[in-house]
C-alpha positions as CSV (number, residue, x, y, z in Angstrom):
1,M,52.8,91.8,-8.0
2,P,50.7,90.3,-10.9
3,W,49.0,87.0,-10.4
4,K,47.1,85.0,-13.0
5,H,44.5,82.3,-12.0
6,Y,43.0,79.8,-14.5
7,P,39.8,78.4,-13.0
8,T,39.3,75.8,-15.8
9,V,42.8,74.4,-15.2
10,E,42.1,74.2,-11.4
11,K,38.9,72.2,-12.2
12,R,40.8,69.9,-14.5
13,A,43.4,69.4,-11.7
14,K,40.6,68.5,-9.3
15,F,39.4,65.8,-11.7
16,F,42.8,64.4,-12.5
17,N,44.2,64.5,-8.9
18,G,41.1,62.9,-7.4
19,P,41.3,62.5,-3.5
20,S,44.9,63.9,-3.6
21,Y,43.8,67.3,-4.9
22,V,44.7,70.3,-2.8
23,P,42.9,73.6,-3.6
24,I,45.0,76.7,-4.2
25,P,45.0,79.0,-1.2
26,E,44.1,82.7,-1.4
27,D,46.8,85.0,-2.6
28,G,47.9,86.0,0.9
29,P,48.4,82.6,2.5
30,F,49.9,81.3,-0.8
31,L,52.5,84.1,-0.8
32,K,53.3,83.5,2.9
33,A,53.8,79.8,2.4
34,L,56.0,80.5,-0.7
35,L,58.2,83.0,1.1
36,F,58.6,80.6,4.0
37,E,59.7,77.8,1.7
38,L,62.2,80.0,0.0
39,R,63.5,81.2,3.4
40,L,62.7,84.9,2.5
41,T,60.6,85.8,5.6
42,D,61.9,87.5,8.7
43,G,62.1,85.2,11.7
44,D,62.1,82.0,9.7
45,Q,65.8,81.6,9.4
46,H,65.9,79.0,12.1
47,F,66.1,75.3,11.3
48,V,62.8,73.7,10.2
49,E,63.0,69.9,9.7
50,R,60.4,69.6,6.9
51,R,62.1,72.4,5.0
52,D,65.8,72.2,6.0
53,G,66.3,68.5,6.8
54,C,68.9,66.5,4.8
55,S,66.1,64.6,3.0
56,Q,64.6,67.9,1.8
57,I,67.6,69.3,-0.1
58,N,66.1,70.9,-3.2
59,K,68.0,70.9,-6.5
60,T,65.1,71.3,-8.9
61,S,63.3,74.6,-7.9
62,V,60.1,72.5,-7.3
63,Y,58.5,72.9,-3.9
64,A,55.7,71.7,-1.8
65,L,53.9,74.5,0.0
66,Q,52.0,74.0,3.2
67,A,48.3,74.8,2.9
68,E,45.4,74.3,5.1
69,E,44.2,71.1,3.3
70,G,47.6,69.6,2.6
71,D,50.8,70.2,0.7
72,L,50.4,72.1,-2.6
73,W,52.7,70.5,-5.1
74,P,54.5,70.9,-7.6
75,V,55.2,74.6,-7.2
76,V,57.9,75.8,-9.6
77,A,59.6,78.9,-8.2
78,F,62.9,80.7,-8.4
79,Q,64.3,84.1,-7.5
80,K,66.2,86.5,-9.7
81,S,67.1,90.2,-9.3
82,G,64.7,90.7,-6.4
83,L,61.7,89.1,-8.2
84,I,60.1,85.7,-7.6
85,Y,58.9,83.8,-10.6
86,V,56.4,81.1,-9.7
87,A,53.9,78.7,-11.4
88,L,51.8,75.8,-10.4
89,P,51.6,73.3,-13.4
90,L,48.8,70.9,-14.0
91,V,49.5,67.2,-13.1
92,E,47.2,64.9,-15.0
93,Q,47.3,62.1,-12.5
94,S,47.1,61.5,-8.8
95,I,49.8,63.3,-6.8
96,S,49.9,61.0,-3.9
97,P,52.5,59.6,-3.9
98,H,54.4,62.3,-5.9
99,P,55.1,61.0,-9.5
100,P,58.6,61.5,-11.0
101,L,59.1,65.0,-12.2
102,F,60.1,63.8,-15.7
103,N,56.6,62.3,-16.1
104,I,54.9,65.6,-15.7
105,N,54.7,67.6,-18.9
106,G,53.5,70.7,-17.1
107,I,56.9,71.0,-15.2
108,S,58.9,71.8,-18.4
109,Q,56.1,74.1,-19.7
110,A,56.1,76.0,-16.4
111,F,59.9,76.4,-16.5
112,D,59.7,77.5,-20.2
113,L,57.1,80.1,-19.4
114,L,58.9,81.5,-16.4
115,S,62.2,81.6,-18.3
116,G,60.4,83.7,-20.9
117,L,59.1,86.1,-18.2
118,L,62.6,86.3,-16.8
119,A,64.1,87.1,-20.2
120,F,61.5,89.8,-20.8
121,M,62.1,91.4,-17.4
122,S,65.9,91.3,-17.9
123,S,66.0,92.8,-21.4
124,G,66.9,96.5,-21.6
125,Q,66.1,97.2,-18.0
126,K,68.1,100.1,-16.8
127,S,66.1,101.9,-14.1
128,E,63.4,101.3,-11.5
129,A,60.9,103.2,-13.6
130,E,61.5,100.9,-16.6
131,R,61.2,97.9,-14.3
132,S,57.8,99.1,-13.0
133,I,56.6,99.6,-16.6
134,K,57.6,96.0,-17.4
135,I,55.8,94.7,-14.4
136,S,52.6,96.5,-15.4
137,Q,52.9,94.9,-18.8
138,L,53.0,91.3,-17.4
139,P,49.2,90.7,-17.2
140,G,48.9,91.6,-20.9
141,L,51.8,89.4,-21.9
142,L,50.3,86.5,-20.0
143,M,46.9,87.0,-21.7
144,Q,48.6,86.7,-25.0
145,A,51.2,84.0,-24.2
146,C,49.0,81.8,-22.0
147,P,45.3,82.7,-22.5
148,L,43.7,79.6,-21.0
149,G,46.5,78.1,-18.9
150,T,48.5,76.3,-21.6
151,P,51.5,78.3,-22.9
152,L,51.1,79.2,-26.6
153,D,54.2,81.4,-26.9
154,T,57.0,81.6,-24.4
155,N,59.1,84.0,-26.5
156,L,57.8,87.1,-24.6
157,N,59.4,89.8,-26.8
158,S,58.4,93.2,-28.1
159,S,56.1,91.7,-30.8
160,L,53.6,90.6,-28.2
161,L,53.7,94.1,-26.6
162,E,52.8,95.6,-30.0
163,T,49.6,93.5,-30.0
164,I,48.7,94.7,-26.5
165,N,49.4,98.4,-27.2
166,A,48.3,98.3,-30.8
167,A,47.8,101.7,-32.3
168,P,46.3,101.7,-35.8
169,S,48.4,104.6,-37.1
170,S,51.8,104.1,-35.3
171,H,53.1,101.1,-37.2
172,P,52.0,99.9,-40.6
173,Q,50.7,96.3,-40.6
174,K,52.5,93.7,-42.7
175,P,50.1,92.3,-45.4
176,P,49.7,88.6,-45.7
177,A,51.8,86.7,-48.3
178,W,49.0,86.3,-50.7
179,R,48.3,90.1,-50.9
180,T,51.2,91.8,-52.7
181,S,50.0,95.4,-52.3
182,T,47.7,97.4,-50.1
183,Y,44.0,97.2,-50.8
184,K,42.4,99.7,-53.3
185,G,38.8,99.5,-54.2
186,K,35.3,99.7,-52.6
187,P,35.5,99.3,-48.8
188,H,33.9,96.0,-47.6
189,V,33.7,94.2,-44.3
190,N,32.6,90.6,-44.1
191,V,31.8,88.7,-40.9
192,C,31.1,85.0,-41.0
193,I,30.0,82.6,-38.2
194,T,31.0,79.0,-39.0
195,E,30.0,76.2,-36.7
196,K,31.2,72.6,-36.9
197,V,29.4,69.7,-35.4
198,K,31.0,66.3,-34.3
199,S,28.7,63.4,-33.6
200,V,29.1,59.7,-32.8
201,Q,25.8,57.7,-32.7
202,Y,25.6,54.1,-31.7
203,D,21.8,53.3,-31.3
204,K,22.6,51.2,-28.2
205,R,21.1,51.2,-24.8
206,D,24.5,50.8,-23.0
207,V,26.4,53.4,-25.0
208,A,25.4,57.0,-25.1
209,D,25.4,59.0,-28.3
210,M,27.9,61.9,-28.2
211,W,28.1,65.2,-29.9
212,Q,29.9,68.5,-29.8
213,V,29.5,72.0,-31.4
214,Y,32.4,74.4,-31.9
215,G,33.0,77.2,-34.2
216,T,34.8,80.4,-35.3
217,V,33.9,83.9,-36.2
218,T,36.0,85.5,-38.9
219,C,36.2,89.1,-39.9
220,K,37.8,90.3,-43.1
221,C,38.2,94.0,-43.9
222,D,39.0,95.3,-47.3
223,I,39.5,99.0,-46.6
224,E,42.0,101.5,-48.0
225,G,44.6,103.1,-45.7
226,T,45.3,102.1,-42.1
227,A,43.5,99.3,-40.3
228,P,40.1,100.5,-38.9
229,N,38.7,99.9,-35.5
230,V,35.8,97.4,-35.7
231,T,33.3,96.2,-33.1
232,V,31.6,92.9,-33.8
233,S,28.5,92.0,-31.7
234,L,27.3,88.4,-31.4
235,N,23.8,87.6,-30.2
236,L,22.0,84.5,-29.0
237,P,18.2,83.7,-29.0
238,A,16.3,84.1,-25.7
239,N,16.6,80.4,-25.0
240,G,20.2,80.0,-26.2
241,S,22.9,78.5,-24.1
242,P,25.9,80.8,-23.3
243,L,29.0,80.5,-25.5
244,Q,31.8,78.7,-23.7
245,D,35.6,78.2,-23.9
246,I,36.1,81.4,-26.0
247,L,39.5,82.2,-27.4
248,V,40.3,85.5,-29.0
249,H,42.8,86.7,-31.5
250,P,45.5,89.2,-30.3
251,C,43.9,91.9,-32.5
252,V,41.0,92.1,-30.0
253,T,41.9,95.3,-28.1
254,S,39.6,94.9,-25.1
255,L,37.2,92.3,-23.7
256,D,34.8,91.9,-20.8
257,S,36.3,89.3,-18.5
258,A,32.9,87.6,-18.2
259,V,33.3,86.5,-21.8
260,L,36.4,84.4,-21.1
261,T,35.3,82.9,-17.8
262,S,32.4,80.7,-19.2
263,S,33.8,77.2,-19.4
264,S,32.4,73.9,-20.6
265,V,33.5,72.3,-17.3
266,D,31.1,74.6,-15.4
267,I,27.5,73.9,-14.6
268,I,25.5,76.5,-16.5
269,D,23.1,78.5,-14.3
270,D,21.0,81.6,-14.7
271,S,23.9,83.8,-13.7
272,A,26.1,82.7,-16.6
273,F,26.9,85.5,-19.1
274,S,24.8,85.1,-22.2
275,G,25.7,88.1,-24.3
276,P,25.5,90.3,-26.2
277,Y,29.2,89.6,-26.9
278,K,31.0,92.7,-28.1
279,F,34.5,92.4,-29.5
280,P,36.4,95.6,-30.3
281,L,39.2,94.8,-32.6
282,I,41.7,96.1,-35.2
283,P,41.6,93.3,-37.8
284,P,44.8,92.4,-39.6
285,P,44.7,92.4,-43.4
286,D,43.8,88.7,-43.5
287,L,41.2,86.7,-41.6
288,W,41.0,86.5,-37.8
289,G,38.8,84.3,-35.6
290,F,37.9,83.1,-32.1
291,H,36.5,79.8,-30.8
292,V,32.8,79.3,-29.5
293,P,23.0,72.2,-29.3
294,V,21.3,68.5,-30.4
295,P,22.9,66.7,-33.4
296,P,21.3,68.2,-36.5
297,I,20.9,64.7,-38.1
298,L,19.9,61.7,-36.1
299,G,20.7,58.3,-37.6
300,F,20.2,54.6,-37.4
301,Y,22.5,52.1,-39.2
302,Q,22.5,48.3,-39.3
303,L,24.7,46.0,-41.4
304,K,24.6,42.2,-41.3
305,E,25.9,39.4,-43.5
306,E,23.5,36.8,-45.1
307,E,25.3,34.0,-47.0
308,S,27.4,35.8,-49.6
309,Q,25.5,39.1,-49.4
310,W,25.5,42.1,-47.1
311,R,22.2,43.8,-46.2
312,F,22.2,47.2,-44.6
313,T,19.5,49.7,-43.4
314,I,20.0,53.4,-42.9
315,H,17.5,55.8,-41.5
316,L,18.3,59.5,-41.2
317,K,16.1,62.2,-39.6
318,L,16.6,65.9,-39.6
319,H,16.0,67.4,-36.1
320,E,12.9,69.6,-36.0
321,S,14.9,72.6,-34.8
322,V,17.4,72.5,-37.7
323,K,16.7,74.6,-40.9
324,N,16.5,72.5,-44.0
325,A,18.8,74.7,-46.1
326,F,21.5,72.2,-47.1
327,E,23.9,73.2,-49.8
328,Y,25.0,69.5,-49.9
329,C,24.4,66.4,-47.8
330,E,25.6,62.9,-48.4
331,A,26.1,59.7,-46.3
332,R,29.1,57.5,-47.1
333,V,29.0,53.8,-46.3
334,P,32.5,52.2,-46.6
335,F,33.1,48.5,-47.2
336,F,36.7,47.8,-46.3
337,N,38.5,44.5,-46.9
338,R,35.5,42.9,-48.5
339,G,36.5,43.1,-52.2
340,P,34.8,45.3,-54.8
341,I,31.1,45.8,-54.9
342,T,29.9,43.8,-57.9
343,H,26.1,43.9,-57.5
344,L,23.8,46.4,-55.9
345,E,20.1,46.4,-55.2
346,Y,18.6,49.3,-53.3
347,K,15.6,51.4,-52.5
348,V,15.9,55.0,-51.3
349,S,13.1,57.3,-50.1
350,Y,15.0,60.4,-51.3
351,G,18.0,61.2,-53.4
352,Q,20.2,58.7,-55.2
353,L,22.8,56.0,-54.3
354,E,26.1,55.7,-56.1
355,V,29.1,53.4,-56.0
356,S,32.5,55.0,-55.9
357,K,35.1,54.4,-58.6
358,E,37.1,52.2,-56.3
359,K,34.0,49.9,-55.8
360,S,34.4,50.0,-52.1
361,L,32.2,52.9,-51.0
362,L,28.5,53.6,-51.3
363,V,27.5,57.3,-51.4
364,W,23.9,58.3,-50.7
365,I,23.5,61.7,-52.1
366,I,20.6,63.2,-50.1
367,A,20.9,66.8,-51.1
368,K,22.4,68.7,-54.0
369,N,25.7,68.9,-54.1
370,Y,29.9,55.7,-42.9
371,S,30.1,59.3,-42.1
372,L,27.9,62.2,-43.0
373,Y,29.1,65.2,-45.0
374,F,26.8,68.3,-45.0
375,R,26.7,72.0,-45.0
376,I,23.7,74.1,-43.9
377,L,23.6,77.7,-45.0
378,D,22.2,80.7,-43.0
379,F,21.9,78.6,-39.8
380,T,23.8,77.9,-36.6
381,L,23.1,75.2,-34.0
382,T,23.7,77.6,-31.1
383,G,21.5,80.2,-32.6
384,C,24.5,82.6,-32.6
385,Y,24.1,85.4,-35.1
386,T,25.4,88.9,-35.8
387,D,23.3,91.8,-37.1
388,Q,25.1,93.8,-39.8
389,H,23.6,97.0,-38.4
390,S,25.3,96.3,-35.0
391,I,28.8,96.1,-36.5
392,Q,30.6,99.3,-36.0
393,V,33.5,100.3,-38.3
394,F,35.5,103.4,-37.5
395,S,37.1,104.5,-40.7
396,S,37.1,107.4,-43.1
397,G,34.8,105.7,-45.6
398,K,31.5,103.9,-45.3
399,P,32.1,100.3,-46.1
400,K,29.6,97.7,-47.2
401,I,29.0,95.2,-44.4
402,S,27.9,91.7,-45.1
403,T,27.3,88.8,-42.7
404,A,26.9,85.0,-43.1
405,R,26.6,81.9,-41.0
406,E,26.8,78.2,-41.7
407,V,27.0,74.7,-40.1
408,L,29.5,72.1,-41.4
409,A,29.8,68.4,-40.5
410,S,33.1,67.4,-38.9
411,D,33.7,63.7,-37.9
412,Y,30.0,62.8,-38.0
413,Y,29.7,59.0,-37.5
414,I,26.9,56.5,-37.2
415,W,28.1,53.1,-36.2
416,N,26.5,49.7,-37.0
417,S,24.2,48.9,-34.1
418,K,24.6,45.2,-34.8
419,A,28.4,45.2,-34.3
420,P,30.8,46.4,-31.6
421,A,31.6,50.1,-31.8
422,P,35.2,51.4,-31.5
423,V,35.0,53.2,-28.1
424,V,38.2,55.1,-29.0
425,Y,36.0,57.7,-30.8
426,R,34.3,58.6,-27.5
427,T,37.7,59.6,-26.0
428,L,38.9,61.4,-29.1
429,L,35.8,63.5,-29.5
430,F,35.4,64.6,-25.9
């Protein structure tokens, strides 16, 4: 029978549950404990107080399984037509004592996912052979519906199966709404790596600066006829850190499991997979993407009031490893609830300073066209890149292949070091 483990979810459970965390047993002991709890093993029909006592009457299909290191709870399980459907949802708090079930979001998600599996197994099943085929399709369905442990789609119908067994010539693909007809013209394949960086900088000894880099790789194929098979390869520099928490679009036809197991909750060691990352895919007619390090700009900001005036100082420094290829870069300094700016005296070492039309915002335009807004072309913070000669396109024509990469600012804040900083940003960002 198919099983699906999510190591990242297990590590999150260990963090949330704290001392009450119970590790998941191996498949064999887990199945034995589950069958015992469901009274499905030979020789276990006699009365057992912890399972059959009056205080243990179960009306919810949520069980506690005996494991070597304690009771594994909450296990959602039910039996239907000779099959057992089981899931262990994440509890984002201590489980000792057991919190009320209605406080655990994962319980309803688990029931929803298992109900979807039940509906899939029950639809159109007429023979044992058909049942065996459906069972063999379950791992692929789970990969699509629940790739990283959180259900994305519990309607497990034939449309998901089509993405698993995609054949480029068997079913014509539906074009996106903005394209009213099939493409005709010179064949062209474009691959773009876009990274976004978040940063919160405080310039305080007792508060650590925080930052995060994430991104997408998009592939767009303008080719006549049926959708081609494309293989995109991503590479990292010799000293680059492995890409983590990767999600893939359903059009990716196959993937090395090592690509998906690298998680940001793991400690990176020399054994971590660091590429090259190869993604065979049949791209849909529109864009597709999957998700993938110092802050590029370091800042210092101080603001203080003197009599009826406000004096502020801003220092910005481009990190030495970052390419100075900005398409635009500007720092915005808001003045909320202080009335309009009526007089301004300033000195800047580069660029120009402007007052917004609303007279409540100063904009320091550093590059051509208080948060930072910038875009760096032909550069990525992770060093990730794709060589156009490594992109393989299996089609009748020879398309032109182009690649690009860029870095964009996303929620890039530098707080006044002379005033309290809103700590909420630390929890929202990470």
